[in-house]
Predicted model as a PDB file, atoms N, CA, C, CB and O in Angstrom, pLDDT in the B-factor column:
MODEL        1                                                                  
ATOM      1  N   MET A   1       0.808  -1.186   0.000  1.00 47.00           N  
ATOM      2  CA  MET A   1       0.000   0.000   0.000  1.00 47.00           C  
ATOM      3  C   MET A   1       0.861   1.263   0.000  1.00 47.00           C  
ATOM      4  CB  MET A   1      -0.925  -0.009   1.190  1.00 47.00           C  
ATOM      5  O   MET A   1       0.487   2.259  -0.619  1.00 47.00           O  
ATOM      6  N   GLU A   2       1.992   1.238   0.676  1.00 49.00           N  
ATOM      7  CA  GLU A   2       2.840   2.418   0.737  1.00 49.00           C  
ATOM      8  C   GLU A   2       3.345   2.800  -0.656  1.00 49.00           C  
ATOM      9  CB  GLU A   2       4.020   2.176   1.685  1.00 49.00           C  
ATOM     10  O   GLU A   2       3.450   3.984  -0.974  1.00 49.00           O  
ATOM     11  N   GLY A   3       3.649   1.829  -1.465  1.00 49.00           N  
ATOM     12  CA  GLY A   3       4.130   2.101  -2.804  1.00 49.00           C  
ATOM     13  C   GLY A   3       3.082   2.787  -3.653  1.00 49.00           C  
ATOM     14  O   GLY A   3       3.409   3.657  -4.461  1.00 49.00           O  
ATOM     15  N   GLU A   4       1.836   2.410  -3.480  1.00 51.00           N  
ATOM     16  CA  GLU A   4       0.758   3.020  -4.243  1.00 51.00           C  
ATOM     17  C   GLU A   4       0.556   4.484  -3.853  1.00 51.00           C  
ATOM     18  CB  GLU A   4      -0.535   2.240  -4.039  1.00 51.00           C  
ATOM     19  O   GLU A   4       0.345   5.334  -4.719  1.00 51.00           O  
ATOM     20  N   LYS A   5       0.621   4.784  -2.544  1.00 52.00           N  
ATOM     21  CA  LYS A   5       0.464   6.181  -2.101  1.00 52.00           C  
ATOM     22  C   LYS A   5       1.586   7.052  -2.660  1.00 52.00           C  
ATOM     23  CB  LYS A   5       0.448   6.266  -0.554  1.00 52.00           C  
ATOM     24  O   LYS A   5       1.336   8.171  -3.110  1.00 52.00           O  
ATOM     25  N   GLY A   6       2.806   6.553  -2.635  1.00 50.00           N  
ATOM     26  CA  GLY A   6       3.946   7.314  -3.131  1.00 50.00           C  
ATOM     27  C   GLY A   6       3.826   7.593  -4.610  1.00 50.00           C  
ATOM     28  O   GLY A   6       4.117   8.703  -5.054  1.00 50.00           O  
ATOM     29  N   ALA A   7       3.405   6.610  -5.379  1.00 52.00           N  
ATOM     30  CA  ALA A   7       3.251   6.784  -6.816  1.00 52.00           C  
ATOM     31  C   ALA A   7       2.139   7.781  -7.113  1.00 52.00           C  
ATOM     32  CB  ALA A   7       2.961   5.440  -7.494  1.00 52.00           C  
ATOM     33  O   ALA A   7       2.280   8.630  -7.993  1.00 52.00           O  
ATOM     34  N   HIS A   8       1.042   7.678  -6.385  1.00 51.00           N  
ATOM     35  CA  HIS A   8      -0.079   8.599  -6.592  1.00 51.00           C  
ATOM     36  C   HIS A   8       0.330  10.033  -6.220  1.00 51.00           C  
ATOM     37  CB  HIS A   8      -1.309   8.154  -5.754  1.00 51.00           C  
ATOM     38  O   HIS A   8      -0.078  10.981  -6.892  1.00 51.00           O  
ATOM     39  N   TYR A   9       1.130  10.200  -5.158  1.00 51.00           N  
ATOM     40  CA  TYR A   9       1.558  11.529  -4.715  1.00 51.00           C  
ATOM     41  C   TYR A   9       2.462  12.158  -5.769  1.00 51.00           C  
ATOM     42  CB  TYR A   9       2.292  11.447  -3.351  1.00 51.00           C  
ATOM     43  O   TYR A   9       2.372  13.359  -6.024  1.00 51.00           O  
ATOM     44  N   ASP A  10       3.329  11.360  -6.381  1.00 54.00           N  
ATOM     45  CA  ASP A  10       4.225  11.901  -7.397  1.00 54.00           C  
ATOM     46  C   ASP A  10       3.440  12.404  -8.616  1.00 54.00           C  
ATOM     47  CB  ASP A  10       5.245  10.836  -7.826  1.00 54.00           C  
ATOM     48  O   ASP A  10       3.836  13.390  -9.238  1.00 54.00           O  
ATOM     49  N   GLU A  11       2.333  11.736  -8.960  1.00 62.00           N  
ATOM     50  CA  GLU A  11       1.563  12.138 -10.125  1.00 62.00           C  
ATOM     51  C   GLU A  11       0.693  13.368  -9.853  1.00 62.00           C  
ATOM     52  CB  GLU A  11       0.697  10.989 -10.585  1.00 62.00           C  
ATOM     53  O   GLU A  11       0.588  14.245 -10.712  1.00 62.00           O  
ATOM     54  N   VAL A  12       0.058  13.450  -8.653  1.00 67.00           N  
ATOM     55  CA  VAL A  12      -0.912  14.490  -8.379  1.00 67.00           C  
ATOM     56  C   VAL A  12      -0.369  15.537  -7.411  1.00 67.00           C  
ATOM     57  CB  VAL A  12      -2.177  13.881  -7.824  1.00 67.00           C  
ATOM     58  O   VAL A  12      -0.877  16.658  -7.398  1.00 67.00           O  
ATOM     59  N   GLY A  13       0.628  15.227  -6.612  1.00 77.00           N  
ATOM     60  CA  GLY A  13       1.120  16.097  -5.540  1.00 77.00           C  
ATOM     61  C   GLY A  13       1.687  17.419  -6.038  1.00 77.00           C  
ATOM     62  O   GLY A  13       1.163  18.010  -6.983  1.00 77.00           O  
ATOM     63  N   CYS A  14       2.731  17.870  -5.417  1.00 85.00           N  
ATOM     64  CA  CYS A  14       3.340  19.171  -5.737  1.00 85.00           C  
ATOM     65  C   CYS A  14       3.983  19.121  -7.113  1.00 85.00           C  
ATOM     66  CB  CYS A  14       4.391  19.568  -4.670  1.00 85.00           C  
ATOM     67  O   CYS A  14       4.723  18.192  -7.435  1.00 85.00           O  
ATOM     68  N   ALA A  15       3.693  20.126  -7.912  1.00 84.00           N  
ATOM     69  CA  ALA A  15       4.285  20.231  -9.241  1.00 84.00           C  
ATOM     70  C   ALA A  15       4.309  21.706  -9.635  1.00 84.00           C  
ATOM     71  CB  ALA A  15       3.489  19.376 -10.292  1.00 84.00           C  
ATOM     72  O   ALA A  15       3.528  22.513  -9.131  1.00 84.00           O  
ATOM     73  N   THR A  16       5.208  22.033 -10.531  1.00 85.00           N  
ATOM     74  CA  THR A  16       5.308  23.396 -11.036  1.00 85.00           C  
ATOM     75  C   THR A  16       4.156  23.655 -11.992  1.00 85.00           C  
ATOM     76  CB  THR A  16       6.671  23.635 -11.737  1.00 85.00           C  
ATOM     77  O   THR A  16       3.913  22.835 -12.877  1.00 85.00           O  
ATOM     78  N   PRO A  17       3.436  24.763 -11.848  1.00 85.00           N  
ATOM     79  CA  PRO A  17       2.338  25.046 -12.777  1.00 85.00           C  
ATOM     80  C   PRO A  17       2.878  25.241 -14.186  1.00 85.00           C  
ATOM     81  CB  PRO A  17       1.548  26.295 -12.328  1.00 85.00           C  
ATOM     82  O   PRO A  17       3.925  25.862 -14.372  1.00 85.00           O  
ATOM     83  N   ARG A  18       2.176  24.719 -15.168  1.00 87.00           N  
ATOM     84  CA  ARG A  18       2.624  24.769 -16.559  1.00 87.00           C  
ATOM     85  C   ARG A  18       1.760  25.689 -17.429  1.00 87.00           C  
ATOM     86  CB  ARG A  18       2.625  23.371 -17.144  1.00 87.00           C  
ATOM     87  O   ARG A  18       2.057  25.860 -18.611  1.00 87.00           O  
ATOM     88  N   ARG A  19       0.702  26.283 -16.875  1.00 89.00           N  
ATOM     89  CA  ARG A  19      -0.177  27.137 -17.669  1.00 89.00           C  
ATOM     90  C   ARG A  19       0.559  28.421 -18.075  1.00 89.00           C  
ATOM     91  CB  ARG A  19      -1.467  27.476 -16.877  1.00 89.00           C  
ATOM     92  O   ARG A  19       1.500  28.849 -17.406  1.00 89.00           O  
ATOM     93  N   CYS A  20       0.125  29.011 -19.153  1.00 87.00           N  
ATOM     94  CA  CYS A  20       0.773  30.225 -19.679  1.00 87.00           C  
ATOM     95  C   CYS A  20       0.692  31.381 -18.684  1.00 87.00           C  
ATOM     96  CB  CYS A  20       0.128  30.641 -21.009  1.00 87.00           C  
ATOM     97  O   CYS A  20       1.662  32.122 -18.524  1.00 87.00           O  
ATOM     98  N   GLU A  21      -0.456  31.548 -18.009  1.00 88.00           N  
ATOM     99  CA  GLU A  21      -0.605  32.667 -17.082  1.00 88.00           C  
ATOM    100  C   GLU A  21       0.249  32.506 -15.822  1.00 88.00           C  
ATOM    101  CB  GLU A  21      -2.060  32.818 -16.693  1.00 88.00           C  
ATOM    102  O   GLU A  21       0.422  33.466 -15.071  1.00 88.00           O  
ATOM    103  N   CYS A  22       0.789  31.300 -15.579  1.00 87.00           N  
ATOM    104  CA  CYS A  22       1.627  31.067 -14.400  1.00 87.00           C  
ATOM    105  C   CYS A  22       3.106  31.225 -14.706  1.00 87.00           C  
ATOM    106  CB  CYS A  22       1.371  29.683 -13.845  1.00 87.00           C  
ATOM    107  O   CYS A  22       3.921  31.232 -13.783  1.00 87.00           O  
ATOM    108  N   GLN A  23       3.472  31.351 -15.961  1.00 86.00           N  
ATOM    109  CA  GLN A  23       4.876  31.433 -16.327  1.00 86.00           C  
ATOM    110  C   GLN A  23       5.397  32.858 -16.170  1.00 86.00           C  
ATOM    111  CB  GLN A  23       5.080  30.949 -17.761  1.00 86.00           C  
ATOM    112  O   GLN A  23       4.651  33.830 -16.291  1.00 86.00           O  
ATOM    113  N   ILE A  24       6.679  32.954 -15.902  1.00 84.00           N  
ATOM    114  CA  ILE A  24       7.325  34.268 -15.771  1.00 84.00           C  
ATOM    115  C   ILE A  24       7.440  34.877 -17.164  1.00 84.00           C  
ATOM    116  CB  ILE A  24       8.742  34.152 -15.084  1.00 84.00           C  
ATOM    117  O   ILE A  24       7.924  34.208 -18.077  1.00 84.00           O  
ATOM    118  N   PRO A  25       7.010  36.126 -17.359  1.00 83.00           N  
ATOM    119  CA  PRO A  25       7.071  36.722 -18.699  1.00 83.00           C  
ATOM    120  C   PRO A  25       8.511  36.951 -19.140  1.00 83.00           C  
ATOM    121  CB  PRO A  25       6.301  38.044 -18.729  1.00 83.00           C  
ATOM    122  O   PRO A  25       9.419  37.084 -18.319  1.00 83.00           O  
ATOM    123  N   VAL A  26       8.695  36.994 -20.440  1.00 84.00           N  
ATOM    124  CA  VAL A  26      10.007  37.241 -21.022  1.00 84.00           C  
ATOM    125  C   VAL A  26      10.436  38.661 -20.660  1.00 84.00           C  
ATOM    126  CB  VAL A  26       9.987  37.036 -22.573  1.00 84.00           C  
ATOM    127  O   VAL A  26       9.623  39.585 -20.684  1.00 84.00           O  
ATOM    128  N   ALA A  27      11.703  38.829 -20.327  1.00 80.00           N  
ATOM    129  CA  ALA A  27      12.212  40.139 -19.924  1.00 80.00           C  
ATOM    130  C   ALA A  27      12.113  41.122 -21.088  1.00 80.00           C  
ATOM    131  CB  ALA A  27      13.673  40.030 -19.433  1.00 80.00           C  
ATOM    132  O   ALA A  27      12.488  40.809 -22.219  1.00 80.00           O  
ATOM    133  N   SER A  28      11.608  42.302 -20.793  1.00 84.00           N  
ATOM    134  CA  SER A  28      11.509  43.348 -21.806  1.00 84.00           C  
ATOM    135  C   SER A  28      12.562  44.412 -21.514  1.00 84.00           C  
ATOM    136  CB  SER A  28      10.077  43.972 -21.838  1.00 84.00           C  
ATOM    137  O   SER A  28      13.293  44.320 -20.527  1.00 84.00           O  
ATOM    138  N   LEU A  29      12.631  45.400 -22.359  1.00 89.00           N  
ATOM    139  CA  LEU A  29      13.605  46.478 -22.170  1.00 89.00           C  
ATOM    140  C   LEU A  29      13.232  47.310 -20.945  1.00 89.00           C  
ATOM    141  CB  LEU A  29      13.682  47.377 -23.431  1.00 89.00           C  
ATOM    142  O   LEU A  29      12.048  47.527 -20.687  1.00 89.00           O  
ATOM    143  N   PRO A  30      14.224  47.777 -20.190  1.00 87.00           N  
ATOM    144  CA  PRO A  30      13.913  48.623 -19.028  1.00 87.00           C  
ATOM    145  C   PRO A  30      13.408  49.987 -19.496  1.00 87.00           C  
ATOM    146  CB  PRO A  30      15.165  48.792 -18.118  1.00 87.00           C  
ATOM    147  O   PRO A  30      13.662  50.390 -20.631  1.00 87.00           O  
ATOM    148  N   PRO A  31      12.699  50.692 -18.629  1.00 87.00           N  
ATOM    149  CA  PRO A  31      12.216  52.020 -19.035  1.00 87.00           C  
ATOM    150  C   PRO A  31      13.388  52.980 -19.207  1.00 87.00           C  
ATOM    151  CB  PRO A  31      11.214  52.580 -17.994  1.00 87.00           C  
ATOM    152  O   PRO A  31      14.442  52.779 -18.603  1.00 87.00           O  
ATOM    153  N   PRO A  32      13.223  54.012 -20.016  1.00 91.00           N  
ATOM    154  CA  PRO A  32      14.323  54.959 -20.229  1.00 91.00           C  
ATOM    155  C   PRO A  32      14.594  55.759 -18.956  1.00 91.00           C  
ATOM    156  CB  PRO A  32      13.999  55.912 -21.401  1.00 91.00           C  
ATOM    157  O   PRO A  32      13.705  55.905 -18.117  1.00 91.00           O  
ATOM    158  N   PRO A  33      15.819  56.280 -18.806  1.00 92.00           N  
ATOM    159  CA  PRO A  33      16.126  57.082 -17.619  1.00 92.00           C  
ATOM    160  C   PRO A  33      15.331  58.387 -17.637  1.00 92.00           C  
ATOM    161  CB  PRO A  33      17.639  57.378 -17.540  1.00 92.00           C  
ATOM    162  O   PRO A  33      14.916  58.848 -18.700  1.00 92.00           O  
ATOM    163  N   PRO A  34      15.120  58.982 -16.464  1.00 91.00           N  
ATOM    164  CA  PRO A  34      14.369  60.242 -16.431  1.00 91.00           C  
ATOM    165  C   PRO A  34      15.154  61.362 -17.115  1.00 91.00           C  
ATOM    166  CB  PRO A  34      14.043  60.637 -14.975  1.00 91.00           C  
ATOM    167  O   PRO A  34      16.385  61.371 -17.114  1.00 91.00           O  
ATOM    168  N   LYS A  35      14.429  62.283 -17.685  1.00 91.00           N  
ATOM    169  CA  LYS A  35      15.045  63.416 -18.380  1.00 91.00           C  
ATOM    170  C   LYS A  35      15.542  64.437 -17.370  1.00 91.00           C  
ATOM    171  CB  LYS A  35      14.047  64.072 -19.360  1.00 91.00           C  
ATOM    172  O   LYS A  35      14.921  64.655 -16.330  1.00 91.00           O  
ATOM    173  N   LYS A  36      16.669  65.060 -17.690  1.00 87.00           N  
ATOM    174  CA  LYS A  36      17.195  66.126 -16.840  1.00 87.00           C  
ATOM    175  C   LYS A  36      16.411  67.403 -17.093  1.00 87.00           C  
ATOM    176  CB  LYS A  36      18.708  66.352 -17.098  1.00 87.00           C  
ATOM    177  O   LYS A  36      15.954  67.659 -18.207  1.00 87.00           O  
ATOM    178  N   LYS A  37      16.264  68.199 -16.041  1.00 82.00           N  
ATOM    179  CA  LYS A  37      15.603  69.490 -16.203  1.00 82.00           C  
ATOM    180  C   LYS A  37      16.570  70.430 -16.934  1.00 82.00           C  
ATOM    181  CB  LYS A  37      15.166  70.088 -14.811  1.00 82.00           C  
ATOM    182  O   LYS A  37      17.773  70.395 -16.677  1.00 82.00           O  
ATOM    183  N   PRO A  38      16.064  71.254 -17.826  1.00 80.00           N  
ATOM    184  CA  PRO A  38      16.957  72.168 -18.536  1.00 80.00           C  
ATOM    185  C   PRO A  38      17.547  73.199 -17.575  1.00 80.00           C  
ATOM    186  CB  PRO A  38      16.207  72.873 -19.681  1.00 80.00           C  
ATOM    187  O   PRO A  38      16.878  73.686 -16.663  1.00 80.00           O  
ATOM    188  N   PHE A  39      18.804  73.510 -17.809  1.00 76.00           N  
ATOM    189  CA  PHE A  39      19.505  74.473 -16.966  1.00 76.00           C  
ATOM    190  C   PHE A  39      19.184  75.881 -17.454  1.00 76.00           C  
ATOM    191  CB  PHE A  39      21.041  74.216 -16.978  1.00 76.00           C  
ATOM    192  O   PHE A  39      19.410  76.213 -18.617  1.00 76.00           O  
ATOM    193  N   ALA A  40      18.657  76.703 -16.553  1.00 71.00           N  
ATOM    194  CA  ALA A  40      18.294  78.074 -16.909  1.00 71.00           C  
ATOM    195  C   ALA A  40      19.463  78.995 -16.556  1.00 71.00           C  
ATOM    196  CB  ALA A  40      16.983  78.524 -16.172  1.00 71.00           C  
ATOM    197  O   ALA A  40      19.658  79.353 -15.395  1.00 71.00           O  
ATOM    198  N   LEU A  41      20.222  79.366 -17.558  1.00 74.00           N  
ATOM    199  CA  LEU A  41      21.380  80.227 -17.352  1.00 74.00           C  
ATOM    200  C   LEU A  41      20.921  81.671 -17.201  1.00 74.00           C  
ATOM    201  CB  LEU A  41      22.383  80.092 -18.521  1.00 74.00           C  
ATOM    202  O   LEU A  41      20.186  82.185 -18.044  1.00 74.00           O  
ATOM    203  N   GLY A  42      21.352  82.316 -16.137  1.00 72.00           N  
ATOM    204  CA  GLY A  42      21.029  83.716 -15.926  1.00 72.00           C  
ATOM    205  C   GLY A  42      19.698  83.943 -15.237  1.00 72.00           C  
ATOM    206  O   GLY A  42      19.310  85.090 -15.018  1.00 72.00           O  
ATOM    207  N   LYS A  43      19.002  82.899 -14.895  1.00 74.00           N  
ATOM    208  CA  LYS A  43      17.714  83.060 -14.213  1.00 74.00           C  
ATOM    209  C   LYS A  43      17.979  83.340 -12.747  1.00 74.00           C  
ATOM    210  CB  LYS A  43      16.814  81.797 -14.383  1.00 74.00           C  
ATOM    211  O   LYS A  43      18.692  82.582 -12.091  1.00 74.00           O  
ATOM    212  N   LYS A  44      17.414  84.416 -12.227  1.00 80.00           N  
ATOM    213  CA  LYS A  44      17.642  84.793 -10.839  1.00 80.00           C  
ATOM    214  C   LYS A  44      16.548  84.227  -9.953  1.00 80.00           C  
ATOM    215  CB  LYS A  44      17.712  86.316 -10.694  1.00 80.00           C  
ATOM    216  O   LYS A  44      15.383  84.160 -10.345  1.00 80.00           O  
ATOM    217  N   ARG A  45      16.935  83.826  -8.770  1.00 81.00           N  
ATOM    218  CA  ARG A  45      15.969  83.322  -7.803  1.00 81.00           C  
ATOM    219  C   ARG A  45      15.339  84.469  -7.034  1.00 81.00           C  
ATOM    220  CB  ARG A  45      16.633  82.338  -6.840  1.00 81.00           C  
ATOM    221  O   ARG A  45      15.956  85.512  -6.814  1.00 81.00           O  
ATOM    222  N   VAL A  46      14.117  84.254  -6.637  1.00 85.00           N  
ATOM    223  CA  VAL A  46      13.404  85.244  -5.848  1.00 85.00           C  
ATOM    224  C   VAL A  46      13.824  85.060  -4.385  1.00 85.00           C  
ATOM    225  CB  VAL A  46      11.843  85.105  -6.024  1.00 85.00           C  
ATOM    226  O   VAL A  46      13.799  83.935  -3.886  1.00 85.00           O  
ATOM    227  N   PRO A  47      14.211  86.139  -3.683  1.00 84.00           N  
ATOM    228  CA  PRO A  47      14.608  85.984  -2.281  1.00 84.00           C  
ATOM    229  C   PRO A  47      13.405  85.577  -1.424  1.00 84.00           C  
ATOM    230  CB  PRO A  47      15.229  87.298  -1.745  1.00 84.00           C  
ATOM    231  O   PRO A  47      12.264  85.866  -1.784  1.00 84.00           O  
ATOM    232  N   PRO A  48      13.653  84.909  -0.293  1.00 84.00           N  
ATOM    233  CA  PRO A  48      12.538  84.495   0.565  1.00 84.00           C  
ATOM    234  C   PRO A  48      11.762  85.689   1.096  1.00 84.00           C  
ATOM    235  CB  PRO A  48      13.050  83.657   1.729  1.00 84.00           C  
ATOM    236  O   PRO A  48      12.320  86.771   1.277  1.00 84.00           O  
ATOM    237  N   LYS A  49      10.464  85.488   1.346  1.00 85.00           N  
ATOM    238  CA  LYS A  49       9.597  86.570   1.809  1.00 85.00           C  
ATOM    239  C   LYS A  49      10.016  87.096   3.174  1.00 85.00           C  
ATOM    240  CB  LYS A  49       8.158  86.098   1.863  1.00 85.00           C  
ATOM    241  O   LYS A  49       9.964  88.303   3.407  1.00 85.00           O  
ATOM    242  N   ASN A  50      10.428  86.220   4.077  1.00 84.00           N  
ATOM    243  CA  ASN A  50      10.815  86.632   5.434  1.00 84.00           C  
ATOM    244  C   ASN A  50      12.274  87.044   5.528  1.00 84.00           C  
ATOM    245  CB  ASN A  50      10.548  85.510   6.411  1.00 84.00           C  
ATOM    246  O   ASN A  50      12.740  87.375   6.618  1.00 84.00           O  
ATOM    247  N   GLY A  51      12.999  87.036   4.443  1.00 83.00           N  
ATOM    248  CA  GLY A  51      14.409  87.389   4.469  1.00 83.00           C  
ATOM    249  C   GLY A  51      15.255  86.190   4.860  1.00 83.00           C  
ATOM    250  O   GLY A  51      14.731  85.133   5.213  1.00 83.00           O  
ATOM    251  N   TYR A  52      16.536  86.359   4.796  1.00 83.00           N  
ATOM    252  CA  TYR A  52      17.461  85.289   5.154  1.00 83.00           C  
ATOM    253  C   TYR A  52      17.695  85.292   6.661  1.00 83.00           C  
ATOM    254  CB  TYR A  52      18.801  85.442   4.393  1.00 83.00           C  
ATOM    255  O   TYR A  52      17.579  86.331   7.312  1.00 83.00           O  
ATOM    256  N   PHE A  53      18.022  84.134   7.206  1.00 80.00           N  
ATOM    257  CA  PHE A  53      18.270  84.010   8.648  1.00 80.00           C  
ATOM    258  C   PHE A  53      19.655  84.550   8.968  1.00 80.00           C  
ATOM    259  CB  PHE A  53      18.138  82.530   9.116  1.00 80.00           C  
ATOM    260  O   PHE A  53      20.638  84.180   8.326  1.00 80.00           O  
ATOM    261  N   HIS A  54      19.726  85.422   9.960  1.00 78.00           N  
ATOM    262  CA  HIS A  54      20.997  85.989  10.413  1.00 78.00           C  
ATOM    263  C   HIS A  54      21.166  85.666  11.895  1.00 78.00           C  
ATOM    264  CB  HIS A  54      21.052  87.540  10.164  1.00 78.00           C  
ATOM    265  O   HIS A  54      20.591  86.350  12.742  1.00 78.00           O  
ATOM    266  N   PRO A  55      21.946  84.634  12.220  1.00 80.00           N  
ATOM    267  CA  PRO A  55      22.157  84.333  13.637  1.00 80.00           C  
ATOM    268  C   PRO A  55      22.937  85.466  14.298  1.00 80.00           C  
ATOM    269  CB  PRO A  55      22.907  82.986  13.808  1.00 80.00           C  
ATOM    270  O   PRO A  55      23.796  86.075  13.662  1.00 80.00           O  
ATOM    271  N   PRO A  56      22.649  85.753  15.560  1.00 80.00           N  
ATOM    272  CA  PRO A  56      23.281  86.904  16.219  1.00 80.00           C  
ATOM    273  C   PRO A  56      24.783  86.753  16.414  1.00 80.00           C  
ATOM    274  CB  PRO A  56      22.639  87.136  17.550  1.00 80.00           C  
ATOM    275  O   PRO A  56      25.492  87.759  16.404  1.00 80.00           O  
ATOM    276  N   ASP A  57      25.301  85.537  16.592  1.00 83.00           N  
ATOM    277  CA  ASP A  57      26.728  85.376  16.883  1.00 83.00           C  
ATOM    278  C   ASP A  57      27.523  84.927  15.659  1.00 83.00           C  
ATOM    279  CB  ASP A  57      26.917  84.376  18.008  1.00 83.00           C  
ATOM    280  O   ASP A  57      28.651  84.460  15.816  1.00 83.00           O  
ATOM    281  N   LEU A  58      26.986  85.048  14.466  1.00 78.00           N  
ATOM    282  CA  LEU A  58      27.695  84.624  13.268  1.00 78.00           C  
ATOM    283  C   LEU A  58      28.909  85.507  13.007  1.00 78.00           C  
ATOM    284  CB  LEU A  58      26.759  84.646  12.063  1.00 78.00           C  
ATOM    285  O   LEU A  58      29.965  85.010  12.615  1.00 78.00           O  
ATOM    286  N   ASP A  59      28.766  86.808  13.222  1.00 78.00           N  
ATOM    287  CA  ASP A  59      29.907  87.711  13.010  1.00 78.00           C  
ATOM    288  C   ASP A  59      31.037  87.408  13.989  1.00 78.00           C  
ATOM    289  CB  ASP A  59      29.466  89.177  13.155  1.00 78.00           C  
ATOM    290  O   ASP A  59      32.209  87.495  13.625  1.00 78.00           O  
ATOM    291  N   LEU A  60      30.695  87.053  15.229  1.00 80.00           N  
ATOM    292  CA  LEU A  60      31.731  86.703  16.202  1.00 80.00           C  
ATOM    293  C   LEU A  60      32.477  85.441  15.783  1.00 80.00           C  
ATOM    294  CB  LEU A  60      31.115  86.511  17.590  1.00 80.00           C  
ATOM    295  O   LEU A  60      33.685  85.335  15.997  1.00 80.00           O  
ATOM    296  N   PHE A  61      31.779  84.498  15.197  1.00 77.00           N  
ATOM    297  CA  PHE A  61      32.414  83.251  14.776  1.00 77.00           C  
ATOM    298  C   PHE A  61      33.469  83.507  13.707  1.00 77.00           C  
ATOM    299  CB  PHE A  61      31.364  82.267  14.254  1.00 77.00           C  
ATOM    300  O   PHE A  61      34.564  82.947  13.761  1.00 77.00           O  
ATOM    301  N   PHE A  62      33.138  84.359  12.730  1.00 78.00           N  
ATOM    302  CA  PHE A  62      34.088  84.636  11.663  1.00 78.00           C  
ATOM    303  C   PHE A  62      35.136  85.663  12.083  1.00 78.00           C  
ATOM    304  CB  PHE A  62      33.355  85.122  10.431  1.00 78.00           C  
ATOM    305  O   PHE A  62      36.183  85.757  11.443  1.00 78.00           O  
ATOM    306  N   ALA A  63      34.883  86.436  13.142  1.00 79.00           N  
ATOM    307  CA  ALA A  63      35.859  87.426  13.598  1.00 79.00           C  
ATOM    308  C   ALA A  63      36.981  86.780  14.390  1.00 79.00           C  
ATOM    309  CB  ALA A  63      35.179  88.491  14.443  1.00 79.00           C  
ATOM    310  O   ALA A  63      38.062  87.358  14.507  1.00 79.00           O  
ATOM    311  N   MET A  64      36.744  85.578  14.944  1.00 72.00           N  
ATOM    312  CA  MET A  64      37.798  84.921  15.724  1.00 72.00           C  
ATOM    313  C   MET A  64      38.948  84.541  14.800  1.00 72.00           C  
ATOM    314  CB  MET A  64      37.249  83.663  16.460  1.00 72.00           C  
ATOM    315  O   MET A  64      38.750  83.953  13.737  1.00 72.00           O  
ATOM    316  N   ALA A  65      40.157  84.895  15.236  1.00 66.00           N  
ATOM    317  CA  ALA A  65      41.343  84.567  14.448  1.00 66.00           C  
ATOM    318  C   ALA A  65      41.662  83.096  14.651  1.00 66.00           C  
ATOM    319  CB  ALA A  65      42.559  85.463  14.848  1.00 66.00           C  
ATOM    320  O   ALA A  65      41.665  82.619  15.786  1.00 66.00           O  
ATOM    321  N   PRO A  66      41.926  82.378  13.587  1.00 68.00           N  
ATOM    322  CA  PRO A  66      42.291  80.965  13.749  1.00 68.00           C  
ATOM    323  C   PRO A  66      43.637  80.834  14.439  1.00 68.00           C  
ATOM    324  CB  PRO A  66      42.328  80.254  12.387  1.00 68.00           C  
ATOM    325  O   PRO A  66      44.578  81.555  14.108  1.00 68.00           O  
ATOM    326  N   THR A  67      43.733  79.947  15.365  1.00 69.00           N  
ATOM    327  CA  THR A  67      45.005  79.706  16.070  1.00 69.00           C  
ATOM    328  C   THR A  67      45.641  78.489  15.443  1.00 69.00           C  
ATOM    329  CB  THR A  67      44.796  79.501  17.623  1.00 69.00           C  
ATOM    330  O   THR A  67      45.020  77.439  15.277  1.00 69.00           O  
ATOM    331  N   ARG A  68      46.891  78.668  15.104  1.00 69.00           N  
ATOM    332  CA  ARG A  68      47.636  77.557  14.488  1.00 69.00           C  
ATOM    333  C   ARG A  68      48.564  76.966  15.528  1.00 69.00           C  
ATOM    334  CB  ARG A  68      48.442  78.030  13.232  1.00 69.00           C  
ATOM    335  O   ARG A  68      49.299  77.667  16.223  1.00 69.00           O  
ATOM    336  N   GLN A  69      48.501  75.677  15.603  1.00 69.00           N  
ATOM    337  CA  GLN A  69      49.388  74.984  16.543  1.00 69.00           C  
ATOM    338  C   GLN A  69      50.253  74.017  15.746  1.00 69.00           C  
ATOM    339  CB  GLN A  69      48.573  74.229  17.658  1.00 69.00           C  
ATOM    340  O   GLN A  69      49.796  73.359  14.811  1.00 69.00           O  
ATOM    341  N   ALA A  70      51.489  73.956  16.141  1.00 64.00           N  
ATOM    342  CA  ALA A  70      52.408  73.047  15.458  1.00 64.00           C  
ATOM    343  C   ALA A  70      52.260  71.658  16.040  1.00 64.00           C  
ATOM    344  CB  ALA A  70      53.870  73.535  15.578  1.00 64.00           C  
ATOM    345  O   ALA A  70      52.125  71.478  17.250  1.00 64.00           O  
ATOM    346  N   CYS A  71      52.289  70.699  15.167  1.00 68.00           N  
ATOM    347  CA  CYS A  71      52.241  69.298  15.631  1.00 68.00           C  
ATOM    348  C   CYS A  71      53.642  68.849  15.953  1.00 68.00           C  
ATOM    349  CB  CYS A  71      51.598  68.358  14.565  1.00 68.00           C  
ATOM    350  O   CYS A  71      54.579  69.072  15.186  1.00 68.00           O  
ATOM    351  N   ALA A  72      53.770  68.218  17.090  1.00 59.00           N  
ATOM    352  CA  ALA A  72      55.112  67.770  17.479  1.00 59.00           C  
ATOM    353  C   ALA A  72      55.240  66.286  17.351  1.00 59.00           C  
ATOM    354  CB  ALA A  72      55.435  68.188  18.895  1.00 59.00           C  
ATOM    355  O   ALA A  72      56.301  65.732  17.636  1.00 59.00           O  
TER     356      ALA A  72                                                      
ENDMDL                                                                          
END                                                                             
């Protein structure tokens, strides 16, 4: 009896589907790369409505003289 079950399982059990809708489609060409935006030469940007941010201690940061130390 065991031999009959094994033979029946091989015929009806797990198998790869063979229908056309189950097959992996043939690879097609990839889509084209996205187009670059045209570069607008000489086009000026509009400044922000609230103005640019000016931190209060920015001038102090750039006013500090850099100290150079020799590596020994």
